[in-house]
ZAMARGU-4260 file (C-alpha; in steps of 0.2 Angstrom, whole numbers, plus 5000, padded with zeros to 4 digits):
<rodrens>
0) 5080/5369/5467 | 5093/5383/5476 | 5106/5373/5471 | 5123/5383/5467 | 5125/5382/5444
5) 5139/5387/5434 | 5141/5391/5417 | 5151/5378/5407 | 5156/5392/5392 | 5164/5408/5393
10) 5148/5415/5388 | 5132/5411/5397 | 5122/5425/5388 | 5128/5418/5371 | 5127/5400/5375
15) 5117/5395/5388 | 5128/5379/5393 | 5128/5375/5410 | 5130/5361/5425 | 5124/5362/5443
20) 5141/5365/5451 | 5152/5353/5462 | 5154/5354/5479 | 5168/5341/5481 | 5183/5337/5475
25) 5184/5323/5461 | 5193/5313/5451 | 5213/5314/5451 | 5224/5300/5458 | 5217/5301/5475
30) 5199/5298/5474 | 5191/5315/5475 | 5201/5318/5492 | 5201/5335/5500 | 5213/5351/5493
35) 5224/5353/5506 | 5233/5371/5508 | 5244/5377/5504 | 5252/5363/5498 | 5270/5363/5486
40) 5270/5360/5467 | 5287/5360/5457 | 5295/5369/5472 | 5282/5382/5475 | 5268/5384/5487
45) 5251/5387/5479 | 5235/5394/5491 | 5223/5392/5481 | 5216/5378/5466 | 5228/5379/5451
50) 5229/5371/5433 | 5248/5371/5431 | 5252/5354/5421 | 5236/5354/5418 | 5236/5346/5399
55) 5217/5352/5397 | 5216/5366/5410 | 5208/5362/5423 | 5210/5368/5441 | 5215/5355/5454
60) 5224/5353/5469 | 5236/5343/5481 | 5228/5332/5493 | 5244/5333/5499 | 5254/5348/5509
65) 5267/5343/5497 | 5263/5336/5479 | 5284/5334/5475 | 5282/5322/5488 | 5269/5312/5486
70) 5258/5314/5468 | 5242/5314/5476 | 5231/5327/5468 | 5209/5329/5465 | 5200/5342/5454
75) 5194/5355/5465 | 5176/5361/5468 | 5165/5373/5459 | 5163/5382/5476 | 5181/5385/5479
80) 5185/5392/5464 | 5175/5409/5465 | 5186/5425/5462 | 5190/5436/5448 | 5209/5427/5449
85) 5207/5412/5452 | 5223/5399/5450 | 5232/5414/5457 | 5240/5413/5473 | 5235/5423/5487
90) 5248/5436/5492 | 5250/5442/5511 | 5252/5451/5514 | 5240/5463/5504 | 5229/5478/5507
95) 5212/5479/5508 | 5200/5492/5512 | 5216/5503/5518 | 5222/5489/5529 | 5231/5477/5530
100) 5229/5457/5529 | 5243/5447/5533 | 5229/5432/5534 | 5212/5425/5520 | 5200/5436/5530
105) 5179/5437/5528 | 5179/5454/5528 | 5166/5462/5515 | 5162/5441/5510 | 5144/5441/5515
110) 5144/5421/5513 | 5158/5422/5526 | 5171/5411/5516 | 5189/5416/5516 | 5196/5427/5503
115) 5214/5437/5499 | 5221/5445/5487 | 5230/5441/5472 | 5243/5456/5473 | 5247/5465/5485
120) 5235/5478/5486 | 5217/5474/5484 | 5210/5492/5484 | 5222/5496/5467 | 5219/5478/5456
125) 5204/5472/5462 | 5210/5454/5460 | 5206/5440/5472 | 5200/5423/5474 | 5194/5411/5491
130) 5206/5402/5502 | 5203/5385/5510 | 5197/5390/5528 | 5209/5373/5535 | 5224/5386/5538
135) 5222/5401/5534 | 5211/5405/5550 | 5223/5399/5560 | 5238/5412/5571 | 5255/5408/5573
140) 5261/5397/5589 | 5280/5403/5597 | 5287/5394/5601 | 5288/5378/5586 | 5297/5365/5580
145) 5304/5364/5563 | 5319/5349/5560 | 5320/5347/5577 | 5326/5366/5579 | 5315/5376/5593
150) 5309/5394/5585 | 5304/5411/5594 | 5300/5420/5579 | 5296/5417/5560 | 5307/5410/5548
155) 5308/5410/5530 | 5322/5392/5528 | 5313/5383/5516 | 5302/5394/5507 | 5307/5399/5489
160) 5302/5417/5487 | 5307/5422/5508 | 5294/5427/5513 | 5294/5424/5535 | 5281/5409/5542
165) 5276/5401/5554 | 5267/5387/5561 | 5249/5387/5568 | 5255/5372/5580 | 5270/5370/5592
170) 5275/5355/5582 | 5276/5359/5560 | 5286/5342/5560 | 5271/5334/5567 | 5256/5342/5560
175) 5262/5352/5544 | 5252/5367/5550 | 5258/5382/5543 | 5253/5400/5538 | 5264/5415/5533
180) 5266/5432/5545 | 5267/5447/5548 | 5277/5457/5540
</rodrens>
């Protein structure tokens, strides 16, 4: 008892159909390896599970930082598909309780899980999704190496949206860890 469960239809009250929630990634072509966030798919960065290209509409994630390059993926565990904007990407910076956030936060979340707004202003739109704890709780590290160059500030190189980012280790080329920068 006490195991999390999920409805398997949009209206549990009407249909009474359910199953126990899956706590680990499953299926795909990488034997259910863990999700890696952010990941790149068709020149776009994703910060949460999404369903573009999914024939059944199931939410999936890349299991490496670059799906376009490696083509490895898994279906997402149910436990990270929370929020009311599942499949939408985090938007940074965002406003929550009149404060500006440039990374995911656990503020206001009783479980302590990290979340983000999927619009610029959560206070107005109330749209959110859970984040992966792996990268978002780390600050920028300066200087950092990217494409064999040393960066002393944030950059928007190779970022299709034009947003500025930084490495969360001293060498992005080696570690592939990053976060968006505060504006």
